[in-house]
C-alpha positions as CSV (number, residue, x, y, z in Angstrom):
1,M,14.0,-11.6,5.6
2,H,13.1,-8.8,4.2
3,E,15.1,-6.3,7.3
4,L,14.2,-2.8,8.0
5,I,17.2,-0.8,9.3
6,L,15.1,1.7,12.2
7,D,17.1,4.5,13.7
8,V,16.2,6.4,16.7
9,G,14.5,9.0,14.8
10,D,13.3,6.5,13.3
11,L,11.2,5.0,15.5
12,A,10.1,8.1,16.5
13,E,8.8,8.7,13.0
14,T,7.3,5.6,13.0
15,R,3.1,6.5,11.7
16,F,-0.2,4.2,11.3
17,A,-2.4,5.0,8.2
18,L,-5.7,4.1,7.0
19,S,-5.9,3.8,2.9
20,P,-9.1,3.0,1.2
21,L,-7.1,3.0,-2.1
22,L,-4.9,0.5,-0.3
23,E,-8.4,-2.0,0.5
24,T,-9.8,-1.4,-2.8
25,V,-6.8,-2.7,-4.7
26,L,-6.1,-5.5,-2.2
27,S,-9.5,-6.7,-2.2
28,L,-8.9,-8.0,-6.6
29,R,-6.9,-11.0,-5.3
30,I,-10.0,-11.7,-3.5
31,W,-11.5,-12.9,-6.3
32,H,-8.8,-14.6,-7.5
33,Q,-8.6,-17.9,-4.7
34,P,-11.4,-17.2,-2.6
35,G,-10.4,-20.1,-0.9
36,Y,-7.1,-18.8,0.3
37,Y,-9.6,-15.5,1.8
38,V,-11.8,-17.2,3.9
39,R,-13.3,-14.7,6.0
40,Q,-13.1,-12.0,2.9
41,R,-15.9,-14.1,2.2
42,P,-19.2,-12.5,2.9
43,W,-17.3,-9.2,1.3
44,L,-16.9,-11.9,-1.9
45,A,-20.5,-12.4,-2.3
46,A,-22.0,-8.7,-1.2
47,A,-19.4,-7.2,-4.0
48,A,-20.0,-10.3,-6.7
49,R,-23.4,-8.8,-5.8
50,G,-22.9,-5.1,-6.1
51,L,-20.6,-5.2,-9.2
52,G,-23.6,-6.7,-11.9
53,D,-22.7,-6.7,-15.4
54,L,-19.7,-4.8,-15.1
55,D,-16.6,-6.5,-16.2
56,I,-13.5,-6.3,-13.8
57,T,-11.6,-8.1,-16.2
58,L,-8.5,-5.5,-16.7
59,L,-8.9,-4.9,-12.9
60,L,-7.7,-8.2,-12.2
61,A,-5.4,-9.3,-14.8
62,L,-3.5,-6.5,-12.6
63,V,-2.6,-9.1,-10.4
64,G,0.6,-11.1,-10.1
65,P,1.6,-14.2,-10.0
66,R,2.3,-13.8,-6.0
67,R,-1.1,-12.1,-5.9
68,L,1.6,-8.8,-6.1
69,V,-0.3,-6.3,-7.3
70,P,1.1,-2.0,-9.3
71,D,2.9,-0.4,-6.1
72,F,1.5,3.1,-8.0
73,L,-1.7,2.4,-6.5
74,T,-0.5,1.0,-3.1
75,P,0.8,4.3,-2.2
76,R,2.3,5.6,1.1
77,P,-1.0,7.0,2.8
78,G,0.1,10.7,3.0
79,R,-2.0,11.5,5.9
80,P,-3.3,8.4,8.5
81,F,-6.6,9.6,7.2
82,T,-6.7,9.4,3.9
83,D,-10.0,9.9,0.7
84,F,-10.4,7.7,-1.9
85,T,-10.8,10.2,-4.5
86,A,-7.8,11.7,-3.3
87,E,-5.4,8.7,-3.4
88,L,-7.2,7.6,-6.9
89,D,-5.6,11.3,-8.2
90,R,-2.3,10.7,-7.3
91,A,-2.6,7.4,-9.0
92,R,-4.0,9.3,-12.2
93,A,-0.9,11.7,-12.5
94,C,1.3,8.9,-12.2
95,D,4.4,9.0,-14.4
96,P,3.6,6.8,-17.6
97,D,6.8,5.0,-17.4
98,R,6.2,4.2,-13.4
99,V,3.0,2.6,-14.1
100,A,4.4,0.7,-16.7
101,A,7.2,-0.5,-14.5
102,D,4.9,-1.4,-11.5
103,I,2.5,-3.7,-13.8
104,R,5.7,-5.7,-14.9
105,A,7.4,-6.0,-11.2
106,A,3.5,-6.9,-10.1
107,H,3.9,-9.7,-13.4
108,A,7.5,-11.0,-11.9
109,G,8.6,-14.6,-11.9
110,G,5.0,-15.0,-14.4
111,T,3.5,-14.0,-17.6
112,L,2.2,-10.9,-18.1
113,P,-1.4,-12.0,-19.3
114,D,-1.7,-10.4,-23.2
115,L,-4.3,-7.7,-22.7
116,L,-2.4,-6.0,-20.4
117,G,0.8,-6.9,-23.0
118,S,-1.7,-4.4,-25.0
119,E,-2.8,-2.3,-23.4
120,L,0.9,-1.7,-21.9
121,R,1.8,0.3,-25.6
122,R,0.0,3.1,-24.2
123,P,0.5,3.1,-20.5
124,A,-0.3,6.2,-20.1
125,R,-4.1,5.8,-21.4
126,L,-4.2,2.2,-19.7
127,R,-3.5,4.5,-16.0
128,D,-6.7,6.5,-17.2
129,R,-9.2,3.7,-17.7
130,L,-7.4,1.6,-14.9
131,A,-8.5,4.7,-12.6
132,D,-11.7,5.1,-13.9
133,L,-12.6,1.6,-13.6
134,L,-11.8,1.9,-10.2
135,Q,-13.4,4.7,-9.6
136,T,-16.8,2.5,-10.7
137,Y,-15.1,-0.7,-8.8
138,W,-14.6,1.2,-5.7
139,T,-18.7,2.4,-5.9
140,A,-20.1,-1.3,-6.0
141,T,-18.0,-3.4,-4.1
142,I,-16.0,-1.1,-1.1
143,A,-17.7,2.5,-1.1
144,P,-21.4,0.4,0.0
145,H,-19.2,-1.1,3.7
146,W,-16.5,1.6,4.0
147,P,-18.6,2.5,7.3
148,R,-18.3,-0.8,8.7
149,L,-14.6,-2.0,7.5
150,R,-13.5,1.8,8.3
151,G,-14.7,1.4,12.5
152,V,-13.1,-1.6,12.1
153,L,-9.2,-0.3,11.1
154,E,-9.8,2.7,13.1
155,A,-10.5,0.8,15.9
156,D,-6.4,-1.4,15.1
157,L,-5.2,1.9,15.1
158,R,-6.3,3.3,18.7
159,Y,-5.0,-0.7,19.5
160,R,-1.6,-0.2,18.4
161,A,-1.6,3.8,19.8
162,S,-1.9,2.6,23.1
163,R,0.4,-0.6,22.6
164,L,2.6,2.3,21.7
165,A,2.3,4.0,24.7
166,D,2.2,1.1,27.4
167,G,6.1,-0.1,26.4
168,G,7.1,1.7,22.8
169,A,8.0,0.0,19.9
170,T,9.1,-3.1,21.6
171,L,5.4,-3.7,22.7
172,L,4.3,-2.1,19.8
173,F,5.9,-4.5,17.1
174,A,5.0,-8.1,19.3
175,D,1.8,-8.5,18.2
176,L,1.9,-6.5,15.0
177,D,1.7,-10.3,13.4
178,P,3.6,-13.5,13.9
179,A,5.7,-12.8,10.4
180,I,7.1,-9.4,12.1
181,T,9.6,-9.4,14.4
182,F,11.7,-6.1,16.4
183,H,15.2,-6.9,18.0
184,H,17.5,-3.4,18.1
185,G,16.2,-1.6,15.9
186,R,15.4,-4.3,12.5
187,L,12.4,-4.7,11.8
188,R,12.1,-8.2,10.0
189,T,9.0,-9.5,7.8
190,R,8.7,-12.9,6.4
191,L,7.3,-12.3,2.8
192,N,6.5,-14.4,-0.3
193,I,7.9,-11.2,-2.5
194,P,11.3,-11.0,-5.2
195,H,13.1,-8.4,-2.7
196,A,12.8,-11.0,0.0
197,D,16.0,-11.6,1.3
198,T,17.3,-7.7,1.2
199,R,18.2,-5.0,3.8
200,T,16.8,-1.8,3.3
201,P,17.8,1.2,6.4
202,V,15.0,3.5,6.7
203,T,17.2,6.2,7.3
204,G,14.9,9.2,7.9
205,R,12.2,8.6,5.3
206,G,9.7,7.1,8.2
207,L,7.7,4.1,8.0
208,C,4.7,4.0,7.2
209,L,2.2,0.6,9.4
210,V,-0.8,0.5,7.4
211,P,-3.3,-2.7,9.2
212,T,-6.0,-3.3,5.4
213,L,-9.0,-6.6,5.0
214,F,-8.0,-8.0,2.7
215,V,-4.5,-10.0,3.3
216,N,-3.5,-12.7,5.3
217,A,-0.4,-11.6,6.1
218,P,1.9,-8.6,5.9
219,G,3.6,-7.3,2.6
220,T,5.4,-4.7,1.3
221,P,6.2,-2.6,-0.9
222,N,7.3,-4.4,-5.1
223,N,9.9,-2.5,-5.4
224,P,12.3,-1.3,-1.9
225,D,13.4,1.4,-3.1
226,H,9.5,3.2,-2.6
227,P,9.1,4.8,0.3
228,P,9.0,2.3,3.4
229,M,5.7,0.7,4.5
230,I,4.7,-2.2,6.0
231,I,0.9,-3.7,6.1
232,Y,-0.6,-6.2,7.8
233,P,-3.5,-8.1,8.8
234,A,-5.6,-5.5,10.7
235,R,-7.0,-6.9,14.8
236,G,-11.0,-8.1,14.3
237,S,-10.5,-8.0,10.9
238,A,-12.7,-11.3,11.4
239,T,-15.5,-9.2,12.5
240,A,-15.7,-6.5,9.6
241,W,-18.0,-9.7,7.7
242,Q,-19.9,-10.8,10.9
243,P,-23.4,-9.4,11.2
244,P,-24.1,-7.7,14.6
245,L,-25.5,-9.6,17.4
246,P,-28.8,-10.5,18.5
247,A,-29.6,-8.1,22.3
248,P,-30.2,-10.7,24.9
249,A,-33.4,-10.4,25.9
250,V,-33.6,-9.2,29.0
251,L,-31.2,-6.5,28.7
252,A,-33.7,-5.6,25.6
253,A,-36.2,-5.4,28.2
254,L,-33.9,-3.8,30.4
255,I,-33.3,-0.5,29.4
256,G,-34.7,-0.9,25.4
257,A,-33.9,-3.0,21.9
258,P,-32.3,-0.3,20.9
259,K,-30.0,0.9,23.5
260,A,-29.4,-3.3,24.2
261,A,-28.7,-3.7,19.9
262,I,-26.2,-0.2,20.1
263,L,-24.7,-2.1,23.2
264,T,-24.5,-5.4,22.1
265,A,-22.2,-4.5,18.7
266,L,-19.9,-2.3,20.4
267,V,-18.2,-5.9,21.1
268,Q,-15.2,-3.8,19.8
269,P,-14.9,0.5,19.6
270,R,-17.1,1.8,16.4
271,S,-18.2,4.7,15.4
272,T,-21.6,6.7,15.9
273,T,-21.5,6.8,11.8
274,D,-20.1,2.7,11.4
275,L,-23.7,1.8,14.2
276,A,-25.4,3.2,11.7
277,H,-24.4,1.3,9.3
278,L,-24.1,-2.1,10.7
279,L,-27.7,-1.9,12.5
280,A,-29.5,-0.2,9.0
281,V,-30.8,2.5,11.7
282,T,-29.9,6.8,11.1
283,P,-26.8,8.4,12.1
284,S,-29.3,10.8,15.0
285,A,-31.1,8.4,16.0
286,V,-28.0,5.9,17.2
287,S,-26.2,9.3,18.6
288,H,-29.5,10.2,20.6
289,H,-28.7,6.5,22.3
290,L,-24.9,6.8,22.6
291,K,-25.7,10.5,24.8
292,T,-27.8,8.2,27.2
293,L,-25.9,5.3,27.5
294,H,-22.5,7.5,28.2
295,A,-24.7,9.5,30.9
296,A,-26.0,5.9,32.3
297,G,-22.2,4.6,32.3
298,L,-22.2,2.3,30.1
299,V,-20.7,3.5,27.0
300,G,-17.2,5.5,26.6
301,R,-16.2,7.4,23.7
302,A,-12.5,8.6,22.7
303,R,-11.2,10.8,19.7
304,A,-9.3,8.1,17.1
305,G,-8.3,11.0,13.9
306,R,-11.1,12.5,12.5
307,S,-13.6,9.8,14.3
308,V,-15.4,9.4,17.5
309,L,-15.4,5.9,19.0
310,Y,-17.5,4.4,21.6
311,T,-16.7,1.1,24.0
312,R,-18.5,-0.5,26.4
313,T,-17.2,-0.1,30.2
314,A,-17.3,-2.4,32.3
315,L,-20.0,-2.6,33.9
316,A,-22.1,-2.3,30.1
317,D,-19.8,-5.6,29.0
318,Q,-21.5,-7.3,32.3
319,L,-25.1,-6.5,31.5
320,T,-24.0,-7.7,27.9
321,S,-22.5,-11.3,29.1
């Protein structure tokens, strides 16, 4: 059991954030255990096609025997909505000694792969090589799907914000994950990690909660001295890999096939870009139809960070059921 101790100020400073770099690095674990990550199999199949002949052996070697990955490649996001390139630049600037230490920590309890062992003789060179590989890997396997993935993650943030507004920290943590409990300022997580039986005071450092689509259970940094952060499975993550459902024929006849497809796809909050990617149409076409649907009272909209998320109204739910 890993316990984070939060005072009133820590609770006030608890925030959520998204991290495309963290998603990219965590996705490396799927290649090792596709049978365990059943929900992510559709992504794995698409990623394998996207990779072509790109050799990711070095990247896969980063994953330790307990599915841990090096902390320097999964830093706590500095902002709620981060940019992959900016995050990767932070990793490129990491001190070489920390790079080596974090890689070894990820393999605690096991044997460091020979490939990494030889490369660690020059950790700065290894750091730069990993960053270059991750850039190529992101472009081939995550970036093509990022609008849809980001839409699911942003929907999770919107839901969590409403929980916090409705019932404070108690309601917020109540359904974050079954492995996470909160009572009297103590946030407990059941984790299969080396420092699982520890207590860590947050003490003014702030707690960051990061939803992700590439985990089945929550986790924290391998080093408990790093800035407090909990990653957890995003709500509705299974929908990130599902193709859009066909619109009911009667609805399509009533309002037209494009608008019916949009309403059907809004089974969860989505942005214009997310809908365009999901339906394989242009963002301008989606925006045009959303404007009409909003005026007709069939969709609502709310801002989440830099995005505007659209949702079905109760009337639209009746039409699509």
